[in-house]
N, C-alpha and C positions, 0 to 999 in steps of 0.2 A: 259534513254537518256534524255538529256535536250531538251526542246522545244524552247529554246532561241538561236537558231542557226542564225548567220548572213550569210544567203545564198549568198549574194552578195560578202562579204569578202572572203568566201570560193571559190567562182568562180574566183575571182580576183587572189587568191593565185594559183589556178589551171592554169590559163592563164600565170602567172608569171613563173611557172615551165616550161611550153612549150617554153617560150621565153629565158630561161636561157641557154646560150651557153657554159659557163665554165663547163666542165664535173664534177669537184669536187663540185662546188656550186650547180649544178643541182641535183646531187646525194643526197646532204644534204637536199635540198628542198623536193625531192621525199620521203625521209625517214620521214620527218616531216609531209607530207601531206597525204601519203597513208599508209594504214595498211600493214603489212608484206606480207599478202596473197592477197593483192588487185588485182583486175582484170581490164583490159582496153580492150574493144572489140568494133571494128567498122567493116565496110564491108571489110577492107583490112588487118586487123591484130587482133589477140587475144594474149594478153600479160598478164601474171600472175606473180606477185611478183616484188619486187623492181628492180632486174636485168633486167627482160624483159621489164618493163615499161621504165626504163632508156634507154635501147637499142632502143626501139621504138621512144622515143623522139629524141634521137641522130640521128636516121635514117631520121626522118622527117626534122630535121634541115639541114641535109646534102642534102636532096632532094630539099629543098626550101631555099637555103642560102640567108641571108639578109632579109627575109620576117619576119613579126611579127604577132603574134596572138593578137586579141582584142575581147572584148565582143561585141556582135552584138545587144545588147539591154538589157532590164531589165532581172534580174534573178528571176525566180519563184520557190518557194519552199514550202513544207509542210512536217511535220513529219521528216523522215530521207531521204527525196528526194529533189533534186533541178534540175532544167532544165534551159538551156540557149542556145542561139545561139552564135557562135563565127565566126570570120572572120580571114583569113590568106591572107596577101598581103603586098605590100610595105607600109611603114609608110606613112600615110596620103593619100593613093591612094585607088582605088577600090580593093576590095577583089578578089583574084584569086580562093580561096577555101572558101566555107561557110559550116559550119556544125552545128549540134544540138546535145548537150550532155545531158544525164541524169546521175546524180551521186547519188549513195547510200552512205549515211553517217553512219559510224560505231558508236558504242556507245561511243568511245573515241573522237569523233568529226573529225576523219580523214576519208578520202575517202576509202570505201571498194570495190566499183565497179563503173566503168564508162561504159555506153552504148552509143556509138557514132553513129551518122548518118551523111552522107555526102549529102548536098543539092545542092552544086555547085562544080564541079571538072573540072580541065582542061582536054581536050581531051587526051587520052592515059594514063591516070592515073589508 
């Protein structure tokens, strides 16, 4: 595995996938970013493989229409790991949801696993 990973660029690609609302374009981005057997796990969902990850992203977009994901600060990484905070809210406004993700990077440079944590969520979520 290369040690010359641009962790920030990888996190930005990750956020871009969450923001892509066109299903065909989102699926293409997922296939380029995640390994075939990738996993995404947070307190609300466990999704494994491209189909399940795609369904999860689509469900979140349906639940929070018109909101956008942004990085919440600097991306920190070492070896095959990166961590970062993200925000979800109206463009240019205060975040409604704030989370923290840790991504494991596979040998091919794609994401093999995401472990997500929710730091701020609306009541009833």
